[in-house]
C-alpha positions in Angstrom: -1.7 -9.3 -11.3 -4.2 -9.4 -9.0 -4.5 -12.4 -6.6 -8.4 -12.8 -6.6 -7.7 -13.5 -3.1 -6.5 -10.4 -2.7 -8.7 -7.6 -0.9 -9.0 -4.6 -2.7 -11.5 -1.5 -1.5 -13.5 -0.3 -5.0 -11.8 3.4 -3.5 -8.3 2.2 -3.9 -6.6 3.2 -6.7 -4.2 0.5 -8.3 -1.5 1.3 -11.5 -2.6 -1.2 -14.5 0.3 -3.2 -14.1 0.7 -3.0 -10.3 0.8 -6.8 -8.7 -0.8 -8.3 -5.5 -0.2 -10.7 -3.8 -2.9 -13.6 -2.3 -4.4 -12.6 0.8 -3.0 -8.2 1.0 -5.8 -6.2 2.3 -5.6 -2.6 0.2 -8.3 -0.4 1.9 -9.6 3.3 0.3 -7.6 6.0 -0.3 -4.9 3.4 -1.6 -3.2 5.3 -4.6 -0.7 2.8 -5.6 1.5 3.8 -8.5 3.1 1.4 -11.7 5.8 -1.2 -12.0 4.6 -1.5 -7.9 5.3 -5.3 -6.7 2.6 -6.2 -3.4 3.9 -8.9 -1.6 1.2 -11.8 0.4 -0.7 -10.8 3.4 0.3 -7.1 3.1 -2.1 -4.7 4.6 -2.2 -1.2 3.2 -4.7 1.1 4.4 -5.0 5.3 3.6 -4.7 7.7 3.2 -1.5 6.4 0.8 0.1 7.1 -1.8 2.7 5.0 -3.2 4.7 5.9 -6.3 5.9 3.9 -9.4 8.9 1.3 -8.8 8.2 -0.2 -4.8 8.3 -3.2 -3.4 6.1 -3.8 -0.2 6.8 -6.9 1.1 5.1 -10.1 2.7 3.5 -9.3 5.9 4.0 -5.4 5.5 1.8 -3.2 7.7 1.6 0.2 6.0 -1.1 3.0 6.5 -2.1 2.8 9.7 -2.0 4.8 12.8 1.9 5.6 14.0 3.0 3.5 16.5 4.1 5.9 19.0 3.3 7.0 22.4 3.3 10.8 21.5 0.6 9.9 19.1 -2.8 10.8 19.9 -5.2 10.7 16.7 -4.3 13.4 14.5 -4.6 12.9 10.3 -1.8 10.9 9.1 -1.1 9.9 6.0 1.7 7.8 3.6 3.4 9.3 0.8 6.9 6.6 0.0 8.4 8.2 -3.3 9.4 6.1 -6.8 13.0 4.2 -6.1 16.0 5.8 -7.2 18.4 3.8 -9.0 22.3 5.0 -8.0 
């Protein structure tokens, strides 16, 4: 289920069962795997790949430029693998 108040780029690819909370923004070049839950007010920018069975909690901001003083504008990407159960 995708909340009607979420904003999702037409260039994003979400599995059919991804859940997206209200006021979440998902940008272009984002791929989200099955059974993933995205809370309200999250921001996900690309290039980002999120595997299956993940949870991104409210107010998270991922996939943007690194917040490291050494970052100098180089291309980056974010990949989050599926959760592994013990």
